[in-house]
PQR file of N, CA, C, O and H, with PARSE charges and radii, in Angstrom:
ATOM      1  N   MET A   1      68.681  86.416  86.748 -0.4000 1.5000
ATOM      2  CA  MET A   1      67.792  86.124  87.848 -0.0000 2.0000
ATOM      3  C   MET A   1      66.638  85.220  87.402  0.5500 1.7000
ATOM      4  O   MET A   1      66.250  84.297  88.118 -0.5500 1.4000
ATOM      5  N   GLU A   2      66.101  85.491  86.225 -0.4000 1.5000
ATOM      6  CA  GLU A   2      64.981  84.666  85.739 -0.0000 2.0000
ATOM      7  C   GLU A   2      65.407  83.221  85.520  0.5500 1.7000
ATOM      8  O   GLU A   2      64.623  82.305  85.767 -0.5500 1.4000
ATOM      9  H   GLU A   2      66.416  86.240  85.643  0.4000 1.0000
ATOM     10  N   SER A   3      66.647  83.001  85.056 -0.4000 1.5000
ATOM     11  CA  SER A   3      67.084  81.617  84.841 -0.0000 2.0000
ATOM     12  C   SER A   3      67.212  80.883  86.175  0.5500 1.7000
ATOM     13  O   SER A   3      66.917  79.690  86.252 -0.5500 1.4000
ATOM     14  H   SER A   3      67.283  83.746  84.855  0.4000 1.0000
ATOM     15  N   ALA A   4      67.644  81.573  87.213 -0.4000 1.5000
ATOM     16  CA  ALA A   4      67.723  80.951  88.540 -0.0000 2.0000
ATOM     17  C   ALA A   4      66.327  80.610  89.049  0.5500 1.7000
ATOM     18  O   ALA A   4      66.127  79.569  89.674 -0.5500 1.4000
ATOM     19  H   ALA A   4      67.884  82.542  87.150  0.4000 1.0000
ATOM     20  N   GLN A   5      65.365  81.488  88.781 -0.4000 1.5000
ATOM     21  CA  GLN A   5      63.996  81.222  89.203 -0.0000 2.0000
ATOM     22  C   GLN A   5      63.417  80.029  88.452  0.5500 1.7000
ATOM     23  O   GLN A   5      62.728  79.195  89.039 -0.5500 1.4000
ATOM     24  H   GLN A   5      65.528  82.334  88.273  0.4000 1.0000
ATOM     25  N   ARG A   6      63.697  79.949  87.155 -0.4000 1.5000
ATOM     26  CA  ARG A   6      63.224  78.804  86.372 -0.0000 2.0000
ATOM     27  C   ARG A   6      63.840  77.508  86.893  0.5500 1.7000
ATOM     28  O   ARG A   6      63.159  76.489  87.007 -0.5500 1.4000
ATOM     29  H   ARG A   6      64.257  80.626  86.678  0.4000 1.0000
ATOM     30  N   GLU A   7      65.132  77.556  87.207 -0.4000 1.5000
ATOM     31  CA  GLU A   7      65.815  76.379  87.713 -0.0000 2.0000
ATOM     32  C   GLU A   7      65.225  75.949  89.059  0.5500 1.7000
ATOM     33  O   GLU A   7      65.026  74.757  89.297 -0.5500 1.4000
ATOM     34  H   GLU A   7      65.685  78.384  87.115  0.4000 1.0000
ATOM     35  N   LEU A   8      64.951  76.901  89.926 -0.4000 1.5000
ATOM     36  CA  LEU A   8      64.369  76.599  91.229 -0.0000 2.0000
ATOM     37  C   LEU A   8      62.981  75.979  91.083  0.5500 1.7000
ATOM     38  O   LEU A   8      62.666  74.997  91.755 -0.5500 1.4000
ATOM     39  H   LEU A   8      65.113  77.869  89.733  0.4000 1.0000
ATOM     40  N   ILE A   9      62.164  76.541  90.221 -0.4000 1.5000
ATOM     41  CA  ILE A   9      60.820  75.984  89.996 -0.0000 2.0000
ATOM     42  C   ILE A   9      60.934  74.567  89.435  0.5500 1.7000
ATOM     43  O   ILE A   9      60.163  73.685  89.813 -0.5500 1.4000
ATOM     44  H   ILE A   9      62.420  77.339  89.675  0.4000 1.0000
ATOM     45  N   GLY A  10      61.898  74.348  88.534 -0.4000 1.5000
ATOM     46  CA  GLY A  10      62.115  73.016  87.981 -0.0000 2.0000
ATOM     47  C   GLY A  10      62.503  72.003  89.050  0.5500 1.7000
ATOM     48  O   GLY A  10      62.008  70.876  89.059 -0.5500 1.4000
ATOM     49  H   GLY A  10      62.524  75.064  88.228  0.4000 1.0000
ATOM     50  N   VAL A  11      63.386  72.411  89.944 -0.4000 1.5000
ATOM     51  CA  VAL A  11      63.805  71.518  91.030 -0.0000 2.0000
ATOM     52  C   VAL A  11      62.630  71.215  91.957  0.5500 1.7000
ATOM     53  O   VAL A  11      62.441  70.074  92.376 -0.5500 1.4000
ATOM     54  H   VAL A  11      63.788  73.327  89.937  0.4000 1.0000
ATOM     55  N   LEU A  12      61.851  72.236  92.270 -0.4000 1.5000
ATOM     56  CA  LEU A  12      60.683  72.019  93.131 -0.0000 2.0000
ATOM     57  C   LEU A  12      59.684  71.067  92.482  0.5500 1.7000
ATOM     58  O   LEU A  12      59.147  70.180  93.146 -0.5500 1.4000
ATOM     59  H   LEU A  12      62.005  73.163  91.929  0.4000 1.0000
ATOM     60  N   LEU A  13      59.437  71.248  91.196 -0.4000 1.5000
ATOM     61  CA  LEU A  13      58.534  70.340  90.487 -0.0000 2.0000
ATOM     62  C   LEU A  13      59.065  68.920  90.506  0.5500 1.7000
ATOM     63  O   LEU A  13      58.303  67.971  90.691 -0.5500 1.4000
ATOM     64  H   LEU A  13      59.873  71.968  90.657  0.4000 1.0000
ATOM     65  N   GLU A  14      60.358  68.769  90.317 -0.4000 1.5000
ATOM     66  CA  GLU A  14      60.968  67.445  90.312 -0.0000 2.0000
ATOM     67  C   GLU A  14      60.809  66.750  91.673  0.5500 1.7000
ATOM     68  O   GLU A  14      60.533  65.552  91.738 -0.5500 1.4000
ATOM     69  H   GLU A  14      60.977  69.540  90.167  0.4000 1.0000
ATOM     70  N   VAL A  15      60.985  67.508  92.741 -0.4000 1.5000
ATOM     71  CA  VAL A  15      60.825  66.943  94.082 -0.0000 2.0000
ATOM     72  C   VAL A  15      59.374  66.522  94.319  0.5500 1.7000
ATOM     73  O   VAL A  15      59.113  65.437  94.839 -0.5500 1.4000
ATOM     74  H   VAL A  15      61.209  68.481  92.688  0.4000 1.0000
ATOM     75  N   VAL A  16      58.439  67.380  93.936 -0.4000 1.5000
ATOM     76  CA  VAL A  16      57.017  67.050  94.113 -0.0000 2.0000
ATOM     77  C   VAL A  16      56.666  65.808  93.293  0.5500 1.7000
ATOM     78  O   VAL A  16      55.947  64.931  93.770 -0.5500 1.4000
ATOM     79  H   VAL A  16      58.650  68.261  93.513  0.4000 1.0000
ATOM     80  N   TYR A  17      57.170  65.734  92.068 -0.4000 1.5000
ATOM     81  CA  TYR A  17      56.905  64.575  91.219 -0.0000 2.0000
ATOM     82  C   TYR A  17      57.546  63.308  91.792  0.5500 1.7000
ATOM     83  O   TYR A  17      56.915  62.251  91.802 -0.5500 1.4000
ATOM     84  H   TYR A  17      57.754  66.447  91.680  0.4000 1.0000
ATOM     85  N   SER A  18      58.774  63.399  92.262 -0.4000 1.5000
ATOM     86  CA  SER A  18      59.476  62.224  92.780 -0.0000 2.0000
ATOM     87  C   SER A  18      58.809  61.654  94.026  0.5500 1.7000
ATOM     88  O   SER A  18      58.982  60.477  94.343 -0.5500 1.4000
ATOM     89  H   SER A  18      59.287  64.257  92.254  0.4000 1.0000
ATOM     90  N   ARG A  19      58.056  62.476  94.725 -0.4000 1.5000
ATOM     91  CA  ARG A  19      57.336  61.995  95.913 -0.0000 2.0000
ATOM     92  C   ARG A  19      55.945  61.464  95.576  0.5500 1.7000
ATOM     93  O   ARG A  19      55.188  61.082  96.468 -0.5500 1.4000
ATOM     94  H   ARG A  19      57.915  63.432  94.468  0.4000 1.0000
ATOM     95  N   GLY A  20      55.616  61.442  94.293 -0.4000 1.5000
ATOM     96  CA  GLY A  20      54.344  60.886  93.867 -0.0000 2.0000
ATOM     97  C   GLY A  20      53.164  61.823  94.059  0.5500 1.7000
ATOM     98  O   GLY A  20      52.014  61.384  94.051 -0.5500 1.4000
ATOM     99  H   GLY A  20      56.231  61.752  93.568  0.4000 1.0000
ATOM    100  N   LEU A  21      53.437  63.099  94.229 -0.4000 1.5000
ATOM    101  CA  LEU A  21      52.364  64.062  94.478 -0.0000 2.0000
ATOM    102  C   LEU A  21      51.878  64.751  93.207  0.5500 1.7000
ATOM    103  O   LEU A  21      50.976  65.587  93.259 -0.5500 1.4000
ATOM    104  H   LEU A  21      54.371  63.456  94.236  0.4000 1.0000
ATOM    105  N   LEU A  22      52.468  64.406  92.077 -0.4000 1.5000
ATOM    106  CA  LEU A  22      52.143  65.040  90.807 -0.0000 2.0000
ATOM    107  C   LEU A  22      52.141  63.982  89.717  0.5500 1.7000
ATOM    108  O   LEU A  22      53.102  63.221  89.604 -0.5500 1.4000
ATOM    109  H   LEU A  22      53.200  63.727  92.035  0.4000 1.0000
ATOM    110  N   PRO A  23      51.084  63.913  88.910 -0.5600 1.5000
ATOM    111  CA  PRO A  23      51.071  62.944  87.804  0.2800 2.0000
ATOM    112  C   PRO A  23      52.176  63.258  86.787  0.5500 1.7000
ATOM    113  O   PRO A  23      52.587  64.408  86.634 -0.5500 1.4000
ATOM    114  N   LYS A  24      52.642  62.226  86.106 -0.4000 1.5000
ATOM    115  CA  LYS A  24      53.744  62.382  85.162 -0.0000 2.0000
ATOM    116  C   LYS A  24      53.409  63.378  84.048  0.5500 1.7000
ATOM    117  O   LYS A  24      54.250  64.203  83.692 -0.5500 1.4000
ATOM    118  H   LYS A  24      52.308  61.291  86.230  0.4000 1.0000
ATOM    119  N   THR A  25      52.198  63.314  83.497 -0.4000 1.5000
ATOM    120  CA  THR A  25      51.849  64.233  82.405 -0.0000 2.0000
ATOM    121  C   THR A  25      51.842  65.680  82.885  0.5500 1.7000
ATOM    122  O   THR A  25      52.281  66.571  82.158 -0.5500 1.4000
ATOM    123  H   THR A  25      51.515  62.644  83.787  0.4000 1.0000
ATOM    124  N   THR A  26      51.355  65.922  84.087 -0.4000 1.5000
ATOM    125  CA  THR A  26      51.350  67.280  84.634 -0.0000 2.0000
ATOM    126  C   THR A  26      52.771  67.765  84.839  0.5500 1.7000
ATOM    127  O   THR A  26      53.099  68.908  84.519 -0.5500 1.4000
ATOM    128  H   THR A  26      50.999  65.198  84.677  0.4000 1.0000
ATOM    129  N   TYR A  27      53.617  66.890  85.375 -0.4000 1.5000
ATOM    130  CA  TYR A  27      55.028  67.230  85.592 -0.0000 2.0000
ATOM    131  C   TYR A  27      55.710  67.582  84.267  0.5500 1.7000
ATOM    132  O   TYR A  27      56.383  68.607  84.158 -0.5500 1.4000
ATOM    133  H   TYR A  27      53.350  65.962  85.635  0.4000 1.0000
ATOM    134  N   LEU A  28      55.529  66.727  83.271 -0.4000 1.5000
ATOM    135  CA  LEU A  28      56.172  66.969  81.974 -0.0000 2.0000
ATOM    136  C   LEU A  28      55.656  68.248  81.310  0.5500 1.7000
ATOM    137  O   LEU A  28      56.436  68.999  80.723 -0.5500 1.4000
ATOM    138  H   LEU A  28      54.982  65.894  83.359  0.4000 1.0000
ATOM    139  N   ASN A  29      54.353  68.498  81.397 -0.4000 1.5000
ATOM    140  CA  ASN A  29      53.794  69.726  80.824 -0.0000 2.0000
ATOM    141  C   ASN A  29      54.329  70.967  81.538  0.5500 1.7000
ATOM    142  O   ASN A  29      54.639  71.972  80.900 -0.5500 1.4000
ATOM    143  H   ASN A  29      53.719  67.889  81.873  0.4000 1.0000
ATOM    144  N   ALA A  30      54.434  70.889  82.856 -0.4000 1.5000
ATOM    145  CA  ALA A  30      54.965  72.020  83.621 -0.0000 2.0000
ATOM    146  C   ALA A  30      56.431  72.265  83.280  0.5500 1.7000
ATOM    147  O   ALA A  30      56.855  73.413  83.145 -0.5500 1.4000
ATOM    148  H   ALA A  30      54.181  70.072  83.375  0.4000 1.0000
ATOM    149  N   MET A  31      57.205  71.194  83.139 -0.4000 1.5000
ATOM    150  CA  MET A  31      58.616  71.348  82.773 -0.0000 2.0000
ATOM    151  C   MET A  31      58.749  71.936  81.363  0.5500 1.7000
ATOM    152  O   MET A  31      59.640  72.745  81.106 -0.5500 1.4000
ATOM    153  H   MET A  31      56.862  70.261  83.248  0.4000 1.0000
ATOM    154  N   ASP A  32      57.865  71.529  80.460 -0.4000 1.5000
ATOM    155  CA  ASP A  32      57.875  72.109  79.112 -0.0000 2.0000
ATOM    156  C   ASP A  32      57.615  73.613  79.167  0.5500 1.7000
ATOM    157  O   ASP A  32      58.265  74.387  78.463 -0.5500 1.4000
ATOM    158  H   ASP A  32      57.141  70.871  80.669  0.4000 1.0000
ATOM    159  N   LEU A  33      56.668  74.020  79.999 -0.4000 1.5000
ATOM    160  CA  LEU A  33      56.384  75.451  80.149 -0.0000 2.0000
ATOM    161  C   LEU A  33      57.594  76.206  80.675  0.5500 1.7000
ATOM    162  O   LEU A  33      57.908  77.296  80.198 -0.5500 1.4000
ATOM    163  H   LEU A  33      56.140  73.392  80.571  0.4000 1.0000
ATOM    164  N   ILE A  34      58.259  75.637  81.640 -0.4000 1.5000
ATOM    165  CA  ILE A  34      59.438  76.295  82.219 -0.0000 2.0000
ATOM    166  C   ILE A  34      60.526  76.456  81.162  0.5500 1.7000
ATOM    167  O   ILE A  34      61.126  77.523  81.035 -0.5500 1.4000
ATOM    168  H   ILE A  34      58.004  74.751  82.028  0.4000 1.0000
ATOM    169  N   HIS A  35      60.778  75.383  80.401 -0.4000 1.5000
ATOM    170  CA  HIS A  35      61.841  75.422  79.401 -0.0000 2.0000
ATOM    171  C   HIS A  35      61.471  76.225  78.157  0.5500 1.7000
ATOM    172  O   HIS A  35      62.349  76.596  77.378 -0.5500 1.4000
ATOM    173  H   HIS A  35      60.290  74.516  80.504  0.4000 1.0000
ATOM    174  N   SER A  36      60.194  76.494  77.965 -0.4000 1.5000
ATOM    175  CA  SER A  36      59.768  77.248  76.790 -0.0000 2.0000
ATOM    176  C   SER A  36      59.918  78.756  76.979  0.5500 1.7000
ATOM    177  O   SER A  36      59.675  79.531  76.054 -0.5500 1.4000
ATOM    178  H   SER A  36      59.481  76.193  78.597  0.4000 1.0000
ATOM    179  N   GLY A  37      60.310  79.160  78.159 -0.4000 1.5000
ATOM    180  CA  GLY A  37      60.520  80.592  78.392 -0.0000 2.0000
ATOM    181  C   GLY A  37      59.294  81.289  78.933  0.5500 1.7000
ATOM    182  O   GLY A  37      59.128  82.495  78.756 -0.5500 1.4000
ATOM    183  H   GLY A  37      60.507  78.531  78.911  0.4000 1.0000
ATOM    184  N   MET A  38      58.430  80.530  79.597 -0.4000 1.5000
ATOM    185  CA  MET A  38      57.242  81.153  80.178 -0.0000 2.0000
ATOM    186  C   MET A  38      57.646  82.302  81.089  0.5500 1.7000
ATOM    187  O   MET A  38      58.738  82.310  81.657 -0.5500 1.4000
ATOM    188  H   MET A  38      58.564  79.549  79.742  0.4000 1.0000
ATOM    189  N   LYS A  39      56.766  83.251  81.215 -0.4000 1.5000
ATOM    190  CA  LYS A  39      57.022  84.380  82.084 -0.0000 2.0000
ATOM    191  C   LYS A  39      56.815  83.953  83.540  0.5500 1.7000
ATOM    192  O   LYS A  39      55.818  83.315  83.876 -0.5500 1.4000
ATOM    193  H   LYS A  39      55.879  83.244  80.754  0.4000 1.0000
ATOM    194  N   ILE A  40      57.768  84.315  84.392 -0.4000 1.5000
ATOM    195  CA  ILE A  40      57.691  83.961  85.812 -0.0000 2.0000
ATOM    196  C   ILE A  40      56.560  84.771  86.453  0.5500 1.7000
ATOM    197  O   ILE A  40      56.519  85.992  86.305 -0.5500 1.4000
ATOM    198  H   ILE A  40      58.578  84.834  84.119  0.4000 1.0000
ATOM    199  N   PRO A  41      55.638  84.101  87.167 -0.5600 1.5000
ATOM    200  CA  PRO A  41      54.536  84.825  87.821  0.2800 2.0000
ATOM    201  C   PRO A  41      55.057  85.861  88.813  0.5500 1.7000
ATOM    202  O   PRO A  41      56.115  85.669  89.412 -0.5500 1.4000
ATOM    203  N   PRO A  42      54.317  86.966  88.992 -0.5600 1.5000
ATOM    204  CA  PRO A  42      54.757  88.029  89.906  0.2800 2.0000
ATOM    205  C   PRO A  42      55.012  87.534  91.330  0.5500 1.7000
ATOM    206  O   PRO A  42      55.840  88.101  92.044 -0.5500 1.4000
ATOM    207  N   PHE A  43      54.312  86.490  91.741 -0.4000 1.5000
ATOM    208  CA  PHE A  43      54.503  85.943  93.081 -0.0000 2.0000
ATOM    209  C   PHE A  43      55.971  85.594  93.341  0.5500 1.7000
ATOM    210  O   PHE A  43      56.483  85.820  94.438 -0.5500 1.4000
ATOM    211  H   PHE A  43      53.639  86.030  91.161  0.4000 1.0000
ATOM    212  N   PHE A  44      56.645  85.038  92.324 -0.4000 1.5000
ATOM    213  CA  PHE A  44      58.032  84.624  92.485 -0.0000 2.0000
ATOM    214  C   PHE A  44      59.014  85.776  92.296  0.5500 1.7000
ATOM    215  O   PHE A  44      60.181  85.648  92.666 -0.5500 1.4000
ATOM    216  H   PHE A  44      56.229  84.854  91.433  0.4000 1.0000
ATOM    217  N   ARG A  45      58.576  86.887  91.734 -0.4000 1.5000
ATOM    218  CA  ARG A  45      59.454  88.039  91.538 -0.0000 2.0000
ATOM    219  C   ARG A  45      59.382  89.011  92.696  0.5500 1.7000
ATOM    220  O   ARG A  45      60.270  89.851  92.845 -0.5500 1.4000
ATOM    221  H   ARG A  45      57.628  86.991  91.433  0.4000 1.0000
ATOM    222  N   CYS A  46      58.359  88.921  93.513 -0.4000 1.5000
ATOM    223  CA  CYS A  46      58.139  89.852  94.604 -0.0000 2.0000
ATOM    224  C   CYS A  46      59.171  89.624  95.703  0.5500 1.7000
ATOM    225  O   CYS A  46      59.356  88.488  96.140 -0.5500 1.4000
ATOM    226  H   CYS A  46      57.638  88.239  93.392  0.4000 1.0000
ATOM    227  N   PRO A  47      59.842  90.672  96.157 -0.5600 1.5000
ATOM    228  CA  PRO A  47      60.824  90.491  97.230  0.2800 2.0000
ATOM    229  C   PRO A  47      60.139  90.150  98.551  0.5500 1.7000
ATOM    230  O   PRO A  47      59.008  90.561  98.809 -0.5500 1.4000
ATOM    231  N   VAL A  48      60.837  89.407  99.362 -0.4000 1.5000
ATOM    232  CA  VAL A  48      60.318  89.045 100.678 -0.0000 2.0000
ATOM    233  C   VAL A  48      60.595  90.193 101.629  0.5500 1.7000
ATOM    234  O   VAL A  48      61.709  90.717 101.669 -0.5500 1.4000
ATOM    235  H   VAL A  48      61.756  89.073  99.153  0.4000 1.0000
ATOM    236  N   CYS A  49      59.585  90.587 102.398 -0.4000 1.5000
ATOM    237  CA  CYS A  49      59.720  91.701 103.335 -0.0000 2.0000
ATOM    238  C   CYS A  49      59.328  91.244 104.733  0.5500 1.7000
ATOM    239  O   CYS A  49      58.383  90.476 104.911 -0.5500 1.4000
ATOM    240  H   CYS A  49      58.681  90.162 102.366  0.4000 1.0000
ATOM    241  N   LEU A  50      60.061  91.724 105.706 -0.4000 1.5000
ATOM    242  CA  LEU A  50      59.683  91.493 107.089 -0.0000 2.0000
ATOM    243  C   LEU A  50      58.485  92.367 107.409  0.5500 1.7000
ATOM    244  O   LEU A  50      58.309  93.409 106.777 -0.5500 1.4000
ATOM    245  H   LEU A  50      60.829  92.349 105.562  0.4000 1.0000
ATOM    246  N   PRO A  51      57.638  91.972 108.386 -0.5600 1.5000
ATOM    247  CA  PRO A  51      56.452  92.769 108.708  0.2800 2.0000
ATOM    248  C   PRO A  51      56.760  94.237 109.000  0.5500 1.7000
ATOM    249  O   PRO A  51      56.003  95.122 108.600 -0.5500 1.4000
ATOM    250  N   GLU A  52      57.863  94.497 109.691 -0.4000 1.5000
ATOM    251  CA  GLU A  52      58.195  95.890 110.004 -0.0000 2.0000
ATOM    252  C   GLU A  52      58.668  96.674 108.778  0.5500 1.7000
ATOM    253  O   GLU A  52      58.723  97.904 108.810 -0.5500 1.4000
ATOM    254  H   GLU A  52      58.478  93.778 110.015  0.4000 1.0000
ATOM    255  N   GLU A  53      59.006  95.970 107.706 -0.4000 1.5000
ATOM    256  CA  GLU A  53      59.423  96.632 106.469 -0.0000 2.0000
ATOM    257  C   GLU A  53      58.251  96.802 105.506  0.5500 1.7000
ATOM    258  O   GLU A  53      58.428  97.357 104.421 -0.5500 1.4000
ATOM    259  H   GLU A  53      58.961  94.972 107.680  0.4000 1.0000
ATOM    260  N   GLY A  54      57.085  96.347 105.872 -0.4000 1.5000
ATOM    261  CA  GLY A  54      55.936  96.329 104.983 -0.0000 2.0000
ATOM    262  C   GLY A  54      55.610  97.654 104.342  0.5500 1.7000
ATOM    263  O   GLY A  54      55.203  97.683 103.181 -0.5500 1.4000
ATOM    264  H   GLY A  54      56.942  95.896 106.753  0.4000 1.0000
ATOM    265  N   SER A  55      55.770  98.734 105.039 -0.4000 1.5000
ATOM    266  CA  SER A  55      55.420 100.032 104.470 -0.0000 2.0000
ATOM    267  C   SER A  55      56.376 100.440 103.354  0.5500 1.7000
ATOM    268  O   SER A  55      56.020 101.263 102.511 -0.5500 1.4000
ATOM    269  H   SER A  55      56.101  98.711 105.983  0.4000 1.0000
ATOM    270  N   ARG A  56      57.573  99.883 103.336 -0.4000 1.5000
ATOM    271  CA  ARG A  56      58.548 100.225 102.302 -0.0000 2.0000
ATOM    272  C   ARG A  56      58.524  99.255 101.137  0.5500 1.7000
ATOM    273  O   ARG A  56      59.169  99.494 100.116 -0.5500 1.4000
ATOM    274  H   ARG A  56      57.862  99.214 104.021  0.4000 1.0000
ATOM    275  N   CYS A  57      57.796  98.171 101.277 -0.4000 1.5000
ATOM    276  CA  CYS A  57      57.784  97.129 100.252 -0.0000 2.0000
ATOM    277  C   CYS A  57      56.504  97.229  99.430  0.5500 1.7000
ATOM    278  O   CYS A  57      55.404  97.176  99.981 -0.5500 1.4000
ATOM    279  H   CYS A  57      57.272  97.977 102.107  0.4000 1.0000
ATOM    280  N   GLU A  58      56.644  97.371  98.129 -0.4000 1.5000
ATOM    281  CA  GLU A  58      55.458  97.524  97.281 -0.0000 2.0000
ATOM    282  C   GLU A  58      54.615  96.256  97.232  0.5500 1.7000
ATOM    283  O   GLU A  58      53.446  96.314  96.851 -0.5500 1.4000
ATOM    284  H   GLU A  58      57.538  97.414  97.682  0.4000 1.0000
ATOM    285  N   CYS A  59      55.175  95.120  97.607 -0.4000 1.5000
ATOM    286  CA  CYS A  59      54.445  93.853  97.550 -0.0000 2.0000
ATOM    287  C   CYS A  59      53.740  93.528  98.858  0.5500 1.7000
ATOM    288  O   CYS A  59      52.970  92.569  98.925 -0.5500 1.4000
ATOM    289  H   CYS A  59      56.125  95.072  97.916  0.4000 1.0000
ATOM    290  N   ALA A  60      53.990  94.304  99.883 -0.4000 1.5000
ATOM    291  CA  ALA A  60      53.388  94.007 101.188 -0.0000 2.0000
ATOM    292  C   ALA A  60      51.886  94.263 101.139  0.5500 1.7000
ATOM    293  O   ALA A  60      51.415  95.179 100.466 -0.5500 1.4000
ATOM    294  H   ALA A  60      54.614  95.083  99.829  0.4000 1.0000
ATOM    295  N   GLN A  61      51.152  93.435 101.864 -0.4000 1.5000
ATOM    296  CA  GLN A  61      49.712  93.596 101.943 -0.0000 2.0000
ATOM    297  C   GLN A  61      49.336  93.816 103.385  0.5500 1.7000
ATOM    298  O   GLN A  61      50.031  93.364 104.295 -0.5500 1.4000
ATOM    299  H   GLN A  61      51.535  92.691 102.411  0.4000 1.0000
ATOM    300  N   ASP A  62      48.238  94.508 103.595 -0.4000 1.5000
ATOM    301  CA  ASP A  62      47.741  94.766 104.955 -0.0000 2.0000
ATOM    302  C   ASP A  62      47.203  93.451 105.509  0.5500 1.7000
ATOM    303  O   ASP A  62      46.332  92.826 104.903 -0.5500 1.4000
ATOM    304  H   ASP A  62      47.673  94.874 102.856  0.4000 1.0000
ATOM    305  N   THR A  63      47.727  93.032 106.670 -0.4000 1.5000
ATOM    306  CA  THR A  63      47.305  91.755 107.256 -0.0000 2.0000
ATOM    307  C   THR A  63      46.186  91.923 108.267  0.5500 1.7000
ATOM    308  O   THR A  63      45.759  90.937 108.868 -0.5500 1.4000
ATOM    309  H   THR A  63      48.435  93.540 107.161  0.4000 1.0000
ATOM    310  N   GLN A  64      45.701  93.126 108.473 -0.4000 1.5000
ATOM    311  CA  GLN A  64      44.639  93.363 109.442 -0.0000 2.0000
ATOM    312  C   GLN A  64      43.285  93.322 108.800  0.5500 1.7000
ATOM    313  O   GLN A  64      42.274  93.503 109.479 -0.5500 1.4000
ATOM    314  H   GLN A  64      46.048  93.927 107.985  0.4000 1.0000
TER
END
């Protein structure tokens, strides 16, 4: 699962870079971090929950 997440982040970075929204050095440094085995931030590991499932999802936050 972590390798799929790394691959997805890499593809997203590549798209952002190809559209000129990211400087080359930032892109290359970010890709180096991905390939070096950086730990995936919790944001990307948290499962997606529908609002009605919020009480069962440990990642859900109160929106009120």
